[in-house]
C-alpha positions, 0 to 999 in steps of 0.5 A: 757983729755976728751972733751965734745961734743958740742951737747946733745940730750935729749930723753924722751923714754915715750913721745907719748907712746914711739914714741919719742924713736922710732923717735930718733933711726930712726934719730940718724945717721942723727943727727951725719951728721948734728952736728957731735959728740953728746951725748945722755941722756934719761930722767928717771922721770918727772923733769929729763930733767930740770937737764940734760939741766941745766948741758948742759948749765953749760958745755957750749954746743952749741946745745941741741936737744929734742926728746919728747913732749911739756912737755919735751921741757918745762923742757929743756927750764927751765933747760937752763934758770937755767943753763946759762946766756942769752948770753951763753945758748945753742941753742934749736932744737925741734924734734917731738915725743910727743902727741901734738907737738904744738910748732913744728907747730909754729916753722915750724919743724913738720918734724924731717928731716926738723928740722935737715936740718935747724940745719945743716944749723945753721938756728936759731932765738932768741925768747921770753919766757913766765914766770908764777908764780902760786900756787902748787895745793897740797900745795898752795906754789908759784912757777915760771916756764918758758914756750915757747909756751902757758900757759892756765887755765880753762878747758884746765888745766883739760884736761891736767890731762886726755890727756896722758891716750889717747896718742895712739889716736894721738894728736887731738883724745887724746885731743878730748876724754880728753875734753869730759871727762873733760866736765862732771860736768864742770862749767865755773869759774868766772875769774878776770884778769888784762892785762897790755900793752900799756893800762891796761885792767881789765876783769871779766867774766866767761870763759871756758879757757884763753890762754896766748900765746907765740906760736900759737897752743895748744891742738893738733893743735888748733890755739888758738892765730893765731896772736902770734909771738915768738919774738914780746915782747908780750903775746897774750891773748885769752879768750874763754867766757862763752859758753855752752857745745854744743856751745863749741864743735862748737867753738873748731871745728873752732879753729882746722880749718881756722876760728880761733877766728871768734866765737863771744865768743872768745876775743883776746888781747895782753899784757906784764904782765897778772894777774889772779885770781878766787874764784874757783879752776882753774887749769893751763896747762903750755906747755901741762903739768898740773902744778899749779892753780890760782892765777897766774901772766904771764910775757914776757921775751924778747930775752931769747932763740935761737931756730932752726926754719924755 
């Protein structure tokens, strides 16, 4: 009788322009040293990682390792949620290899070797997940998607439609070029939001981007939510207000540096459920992937997943 390996490695060979595949080949022996016998599966198309992770959860695997970008990680966590009950999901270990790599900044696993060291030591923590219900861009049919890092809408959703074309420039370069391209003809949409938490806050304003954050970084290293904690039961809402193009460039530079949220046009709040709508067509970015548009509802799912973390 064949026994299933406790670990599945999911590799997106196209992530980061092929970087993820190269990373895996360099560390496949180190993975064996860390967790023993493992199986590997290469994704073949968008959505395939969801199916692979769902099968891994149903099979009762202990670990799922991901060698790919933030979008691949998003597919994996959605597969894990779909495939098993919260108490029996495999623990997740994120290896770098995509264009942005923003989640690994929050997890403290920017180095693949560091991630494997923590994996070998069994160092995991339980974190929250976000859940967004939004509309499909083409059909307007509602859908639900979980996210581990950040979901955003506005300019960020449009940038996501362009960024993968510039992955060869590296994370910050790709997002920088994609942002400049997206600004052509851009007009800040009028957003209506309700942020529910200890108190309910109603917001109506024109905004460049709104980030609904579980993690801290997006856009290839932009610290959009410096106070976000992965296991505090809250979503951090950062609103980038009605900035003109020239002011947006300055605010963006601050977010890539040490002055996160110090710009007066940036507003930060915390909540457990956020609803957003607009009369404009406002696109979503979910963990670095261009998925859906407003109207949308964002919720926190506490203690939803175990992940290898510093």
